[in-house]
N, C-alpha and C positions, 0 to 999 in steps of 0.2 A: 407507304406500305399498305397492303390490303387489310381489310378486316376479315374475320373468320366467323363462321357459324358452326355450331356443334349440334348434331342430332343425337338424341338420347333415346334409347329403347328402354322405357321404364319397366315394361313387363319382363323383358329378358334380363335387365339389370346390367347390361354391358355397355361400354362407351365406344362409339365409332370415332375414327380419325376425323378431325375438323376439316371442312372443305375450305380451300384457299381460293379466293376470287381474284380476278384480274383487276389491278389498280388503274388500268388505262381505259377500261370500258366505262360507258355512261352508267350513272347510278341506277337508272331504271332497267338497264339491260346488261347486267354484269355476268360474265361467263367465268367458268372455272379456270384457274391458272394452270398453265402447263409447266412453266419454269419460273424460278426466281433469280434475278440478277443480283449477285452479291455486291457488286460495285454500285449499281444504281439503287439497290435496296428496294426494288419493286418486283411484284409478281405479275406475270403476263400470260394471257391466253395464247392460243396457237396463232391467231391473227396478228396480235401486237408483238409477238415474239419474233416475227420474220426478220426485222432489221438486225437483231442480234445474231441471227443465223447467217445472214447474207453479207453484212458489212464487215470487211476485213478487220478494221480497227476495233469494232465492237466484239468481233469473234475472238480476237486475240487478247484483248485487255479486259473484257467483261466476263468473268467466270459465271457459269450458270449452274444452278443446283435444283433439286426437286423443290416444289412449292413448299414454302414454310412461312409460318406467321412470325411476326416480330417477337423475340423472346420465347420462342417455342421451347417446350421442355426437351432438354438434351441437346439443343441446337445452340443456344446463346445468340449473340449478335453476329453480324458479319464484319464489324469494325473492331479494331483493337481498342479496348477501353482505356489504355494508357496513352496511345499516340493518335487515336482517331483515324487510323489508316485501315485499308482493306486487309483482311486476314488472307494472305496468299501462300503462306508456308506452314509446314507442320514440323514441330520439334519432336523427333522420335525419342529423345532422352527424357523429356518431361511430359510427353504425350499430350501436347496442347497445340492449338493453332496460334500462329503469331503473324505479325505484320513484318514488312521489310525492315523497319527501324529496330524491332526486337531482334531480328535475325542478324543485323549488321552491327548495331551499336550497344545493345543492352545485354542482359544476362544470358541470352541464348546464342551469342555470337560464336562461341566455340563448340556449340552442340551439333549433333547430327541433324541437319535441316533438309527437308525435301519439299518440293512443290506438292500441292494438294493431290493432283492425280497420281504422282509417283508414290507419295506416302500411302495413298489409298491402295495402290497395287501391292506395295510391299507388306502392308498390314493384312491385306486379304490373304497373302501367302502365309503369313504367320498364323492367322486364324485357321487356315486349312491344315497346317501342321499340328496346331493345337487340337483341332477337331479329331485328327487321327489318334493323338495321344489320349484324349478324353474318351474316345470310343473304346480304346483298349482298356482304359480304366473302368469304363462302364461295364465291360464284360467281367473284369475282376470284381467289381462291386456286386455283380450278380452272384459270383462264387462266395463273396463275403456274406451276402444275405443268406445263402444256403447254409454256410458254416454256422452263422449265428443261430439260425433256426435249429440246426442239429444239436449245437451245444446247449441251447435253451431246453431242448427235450432231454438231453443228458442230465442237466441240473434238476429238472422236474422229476425225472425218474429216480435220481439219487436222493432227492428230498423225500419222495414217497417211501422209498425203501427205509430211510432213517426214521420216518414217522411210524411206519409199520413196526420196525424193531423196537422203538421206544414205547409204542402202544402195547406191544406184546409184553414187554418187560413190566410196564405199569399194571396191566390187567392180571398178569400172573401174580404179582406181588399183592395187589389190593385184594383180589379174590381169595387167594389162599390164606393170607393173614386174617382177613375178615372172617373167613370160614372157621379158622382155628380159634380166634378170639370169641366169636359167637358161640361156638360149641362149648368152650370152657365156661363162659358166663351162664349159658343155659344149664350146664351141669350143676353149677352152684345154686342157681335159681331153683332148680328141681329139688335139690337137697333142702333148701330153706322151706319150700312149700310142703315137702314130706314131713319135716320136723314140726312145722306149725300144725299140720293136720293131725299128727300123732299127739301133740300136746293138747289139742282140743277134743280128742276122743275120750269120753268118760266111760264108755262101755268096755268092760274088761275083755270080753270075747272078741269084739271088733278090734280093739287095740292090739291084741296079740296076733290077730290075723294080718294087720297092717305092718307090724314091727319088722318083719323080715325085709320087706321092700324099703321101708324107711331106713333100716340099717344100711342097706346097699347104697341108697341115694346119699346118705350122710357120709359114708366112707369115700364114695367117689368125689363128692364135693370137697372133702378134706384133702384128697390126693391131687386136686387140680393144680397144674403147674401155672403159677401166675406171673412167671417171667415174661417180659415183653417179647414181641415177635411171635413166630410160630412155635408150636410145641417141639421139644427136643425129640430126637429119635430118627428113625429111617426116613420119615416123611419130611422132616426138616432138612436132613442131609440131601435128600433127593431134590427138594426145591432149591436149595442153595446151589447145587450143581447145575440145575436147569437155568437158574438166574445168571450164573456166571457165564454159561454158554450164550444165553441171549444177550447179556451185557457185552460180551466180546463181539458178538455180531453187531450190536448197536454202535460200539466204538469203531468197528471196522467200517460200517456204513457212514458214520460221521467223518472218518478220515477220508473216505472216498468222496463224500460230498464236498469237503473243504478243497480237496485236490481238483475236483471237477469245476468248482467255482473259480479257483485260481487259474486253471487252464482257460476258462471263459474270459477272465479279466485280463490276464497277462500271459498268453500262451507262449510267447517267444522266450520267456525267462523261466519257464516251469519244467523244461525238459531235464531229466536227471542225467548227469554226466556219466559217461561210460567208465568202467574200470580199466585195468591194465591186464590184457590177456596173457602177458608173459610173466606175470608175477606168480611165484610158487613158494611154498614153505621149504625150508632147508631140512631134509630128512636127518641130517647129522645132529640137529638140535632137539629131536624128539626125546621125550622122557619115557620112563617105564609105563607100559600099558597104552601108549599112544600109537596112532597109526595115521597114515595119509591115504587119500583117495588116489586112484590111478593117475590123475592129472596133477597131483601134488598141490591142489588148491583147497582141499578140505582136510581139517585136522580132527581126529576122533580120539575118544578115550574109551577103551573097552574095560569092562569090570564085571565081577559078579555082583548081582543086585544087592546082596547083603553087606558088601564090603565098603560101601560108601563111595565117594567120588573124589577125583583129584582136587587138591587144595591149591596148588600153584604150579605154573609152568611158564617157560619163556620160549617162544619160537622166533627164529630169524627168518626173514623174507628176502628173496633174491630175484633177480631177473633171469629167467631160465635161458634166455638167448644172449646174455651179455654178462661180462665180468663187472661192469660198473654198477653202482647202486641205483635202485629205482628212484625216479623223481616224482612219480605219481602212482598211487595205488589205492585201492578201496577194499575194506574188510568189514564183514559182519561177524559179530561175536555173540556167543550164547548169552542169554539174558540172566543166567544164573551166576555169572562171574563179573567181578570188578575187573577193570583192565587198564593197562597203560600201553598206548600205541604211539609209535614215532620212530626216532633214530637214536642209535647208541653205538658205542665203539665195539662192544662185544656183550653177549648175553651175561657173562660173568662179571661185567663191570657196570651194570646199571646203577648200583648203589654208590660207586666211586667215580666213574668216568664221565665223559661227555654224554648228556642225554637231553634230547628235546622231544617232548611228548605231550599228548593229551591224555588225561586220566579221568576215570570215574570211580569213586569209592563211596559206597553207601549213599548213592544218589547225589553226591556232590561232584559236579563237573569242574575240573581244574586243569591247569597245564603245568608241565614240569620243564624248567630251563636250568640245566646244570652245566656249568663250565668251570672246571677246577682251576683254570688260570685266572678267573675273575671272581672275586669274592662277592660281588654284588649279585652274581647269579647264584645258582645252587639253591634256589628257593623251591620248595615242594608245596604244591597245593594252593596256588594263587587262583582264587575263583575268577572265572572269565566274566568280565563286565557285560558281555553280550548275552548272557543267559541269566534270567531272573528266576524262572520256575523250570526245573529240570525234568524233562521226560527222557528216560534212559535212551540214548540213541541206538537204533538198530544197526546203523551203518556209519562208518567213519571213512572219510576220504582224506588222504594225506598228499599234499602238493609241495614239493621243494622247488623253488625257483632260483637257480644259480645266478641269474642275471641281476636280481635285486636283493639277493641274500636273505630271502624270506622263506619261512616254512609255515604253511597255512593248513589249518584243520577245518574240515567241513563235516557236519553231521546231517543225518537224514533219519527222522524218527519213524518214517513210514515209507514204503516203496512208492507211494503215490505223491510224495512231496519232492519239491526241488531241494537240492543241497543248500545248507545254510552255513555261512562262515561263523565259526566259533571264535577263533583267535589266530592271529598271524604273528609269528615269532621271528625276531631278527637273529639270524645265525651267522652274522658277519665274522665273528671271532671263533667260529667253530673249527674243529680239527677235521682234516680231510680223512676219508675212509670210514665215515659213519655209515651204519647199515640199518635198514628197516627192521623193526621187531614188533611183536605183540606179547605182552606179559599178562597172563590170566591168573586171577586169584579168586578163590571161592568167596562169594559175598555172604557175610553173616546176616545181612539185611534181607537177602532174598531167599526165602525158605520155600520156593516153589519147585516142582519137579523139573528134571533136566530135559534138554532136547534129546530125544531118544529114537533109536531105530531098533527093529526086531532082528534083522539078519544082515548086517553089514552096511557099509557106506553107500552102496548103490541103491538101497531101498528108499522109497519116498517117505517124507515126513508124514506122520499120522497125527492129525489134529483132533484133540478131544476137548475136555473141559478146561476152564481157565481159572486162575486164582484172582483174589480180590485186587491185586496190584494191577491187573489188566484193566479193571474198571477205572483206574487212575492213569491210564496211558500205556500200560504194558499189554501188548497184544501178541497173538499168534504163538503163545507158549505151547510146546508140544509135550505130551505126557507119555510116559512109558506104558506098555502093557504089562502083563504079569509074567513075562519071560524071565528066565533066570539070568541069561547072558544079555547084557545091555550094551549097545554101542552109542555113546553120547557125542553129538557134534559140538566141538568146542568153538571153532571159528572157520570162516570161509572167505577166500579171496574172490572178489566179484569182478 
């Protein structure tokens, strides 16, 4: 077999293919090889190759290939390392060249075997098909790159908005508190200096001239409010309200940033599931002072502002287009109410009959599984093991699966987040005829204003200041204006 020489271009730093020389030429006049005979294992120039091209026996039994060096990278040898015979076949199952003994006697004998030319032609076809698929994928990859860049920009924008909101909250707090503290300290310092100056004045006339100012400085210093934080009064109330608004904005931006990041990382699983457009509240279950929107999907409570708010109510939910109970529905509840959401026999039997529900009371998320026919059930308030720190859910989705007898509850603390499974209850022993319901009870732990409208259910919500609870995860609380008649949104089917 011939030797090879390799030329290197050191300046360019790239390596050229080695030149294969004819093994049959004289040493002093060797020409470049045109082909390599796999059976003879020699490389031949055009002149010495003629017998292999013209002799029938050589033409049929001596396969030719492009010039290659012995043990060339990616080539291997031309003989089977196990049997020492010429590699004449290709195993399409194992993607390797084999000799006749491998094909007939050994591990490849039951495999899909082809001669080298036929294997070549078949694999070229496979590569051509793969090329088309990869080309299509390449186009999709371009779209993926554009999507990645777009989402990267979304994350950057959301991050900047959150940073701006946090910086605004920080600056407002530091500057105003520092100004208040500095002013109070300066007032006391002025009083101390005035007193010292008066004590050091020996001249009667000058002392009496100074006393009026000293007395004012002394009284102001004695009246300084030394409680921590900003001074009480209108300025403090105004700053507290501004901080609550900025804090709500910051929490909203943080929520949006988290949602944007999750959509960037796992977009397929972050889409929020839709509600049931056929779900409506049953007008027959409305209590005094309650009303429904025209589509029966929003429940309101109308009141005189001085008379307080509704303490407890239970609304049944039904499929407006079917007599059978709903299997899936989604509901948003006013943040001023504790609630119990799920299935029961009847509104009047929640305390005695079959009930399967998710509950929140005073920020404790739990589930209710009551089956009067089975004493091991009927347990109220079993904390869900899936929730460690509770943020009052804004939205609850209920899914009843009749095929596996499960009732699943999902929550969503923000419109930007994907739903999260809280608990799945086995309802295998439940009674048929259970109906969806929501029970609302005024929360003693939530002393924030109600969700309010000025002039009826069709008016848009007005967003104003927020309470301290919002800085701990409660967002988008709506405040009433100073109207006498107030319409409060209790709950809404989504």
